[in-house]
N, C-alpha and C positions, 0 to 999 in steps of 0.2 A: 803660534801657539806654544808652551811649554814643552809638551810631549814632543810636537815637531822638531823644535828646537835640540831636544836632548836626543832624538835620532840622528839628526845632521851632526850633533857633536861625535856620535858615536860612528859614523859613517866616515868622518874626516880622522879619526885617530891617527895619530903618527905612526903606529905599528900596524901595518895591515892585518895582520893576526888578530889584532883585537876588534877589526870591523865587522859588522853581521853579515851573515850570509844575505844574498839576494832574496832568498825565499822568507827569511826574518824580516827582511827591510818591508816586503810585501804586506808581513801580517802586521807588522808595527804601523804602516801605513792606513789599513783598515781601522784598527783602533784610534790613531789620531783621527782619521774621518769622523768616526762615531762620537768621539768626545767633541768634537768642533761643531759637527751637524746638529746635537740633541744637548740642551743646557741643563738637561736634568737626568739624573741616572736610572729613575724608573724607565722613560721612554726609550733611552739608549739600550737599558738590558732587555725590554719588550722587542724591539728591532732585532736585536742580537739573537734573541730566541727564535724570532722569525725565520731570519736567514738559516740558522741551522735546521729547522723543519723543512723549509722551501729548498732543499739540497740543489734542484737544479737552476735557481734562480740565483745571481749574483748578489752582492751585499747592496747595492745601490737601488736595486726595484725588485719589486714582490707583485704578485696578481692581488689587485684591491680585495677579490672576493674573499680570498683567505685572510687577509690582514683585516679585513672587517668581521669575519667569524672567530678570529683568536681576540680582536678586541673586545668585542661583546663579551666573550668568556671571561676574558680579564676583568672586565669592569662588573661580573656577575650580573649582567643585563639577559631579558630572554633571548634568544636564537637571532642574529641577524638577519634581518626581513629587508630583502630589495623594495620591497611596497611600500614600508613605513616612512615618514616623514624623516625620523631622524637618520635613518640608511641615505636617504635621498640628498640630504643636506651633506652628510661625511663625504659619499660617493662625489658630488658636485666640486666640492672644496679640495679633496684630495687624489681623484682619480685622472689617470690620463693615457690617453692611446696614442703610442707613435705608429706611424706605418707600416713598421714591420711585427707590430705586435700583434699576438692571436688574442691575447684578452686584454682589458683595462687593467693599469699597472697603477702602483703607488709607488714613487721614487724617495730615496732618503731625503732629498732636495726639498721636495713638497711637504714631506712630514715636518722636516726642520722648518719650514716657514710656517707652517701649520701652527708649531709650536709658538713661534715667536706672535702670532697674530692672537692664538687664544690660550694660550698657554698649554702647561703637560697635559700629555693625555690622563695621567692619574694624581688627581687633586689629591692634598694634603687632607681636607675637609669634603670627602665625598657626598655631601647632600643631594647635590644633583649630579649626574655624570657630565662629563664633557661633551658627549653628544648629544645631551639635551640642552646645554646652554648652548651648543653650535646651532640647534635647531631654532632655538629662543632668537638667537639674532638672525636667522636666515629668514625668519617671519616677519622680521621688521621691515616695512615698507622703504625705508631707506637704506638698506644693507643692500648692496650689487656686486657682491662677490670679489672677483677679481678683473672686471670690465677694465678697459682702457681708457686712457686720459680723453680720447676722441671719444668714446662710446659714452662716457659722462657727461660730456659737454654737450652732447646730442640729447640726452634724457633732460638736461637741465633746462637748454634753452626756450626762452619763452614762459618759463615759470617764476612766480613771484615768490620772494620769501621761503625757497625750496632748497633743500641739500640732500646729498646723498653720500654715504660712507662706502670706500670700496677698499679693496686689499692691496697694499702696496706690494710689489714684486721687484720694486728699486732696491729697497733695502730695508728687509721687514725686521731686522734684526734692532735697528735705531726708530724706524717710522713704519710701524705695521700697518698703519691706517692714512687713507688719504681722505679728504673731505672736500667737497664739493658743494658750493653754494652761490646762491642767486642774490640779490639784495631786493 
């Protein structure tokens, strides 16, 4: 990535006095991570603002509930409600809970994958919000989220002329979806 290359060049400067301080390197790496993770500026800026608001969390993970509250506000939607289908779809696709987590979290990596799967959180022509589009896809009988290859094979075994679509975790940047089908 050009920003990472530029940082490396500064760190290798022949004059040690010209090399950045370690704290500046860390800040620059955070910025590079944001640029690499989010292909679009609005999502990158939204994530950055959330990290500033949630001071006790690091740049890479935030509480999902807080993320949802702010996303719904940013999209000018009614308050995020965990009982609605749109919230449940976004929650299923974005939240994760590691063994040491007290609450369900969203990671920068997962949101990055989401943007490659479904597009920017902030559409240029917001006729429907991203949460509405995701809910429409989640309602389709052929959509199965991020199930494994083995799970998809079990679901299609014995069915004729059947297909399902699942999210690719292998390389969501170039192949965001995998289609499994039978003849």
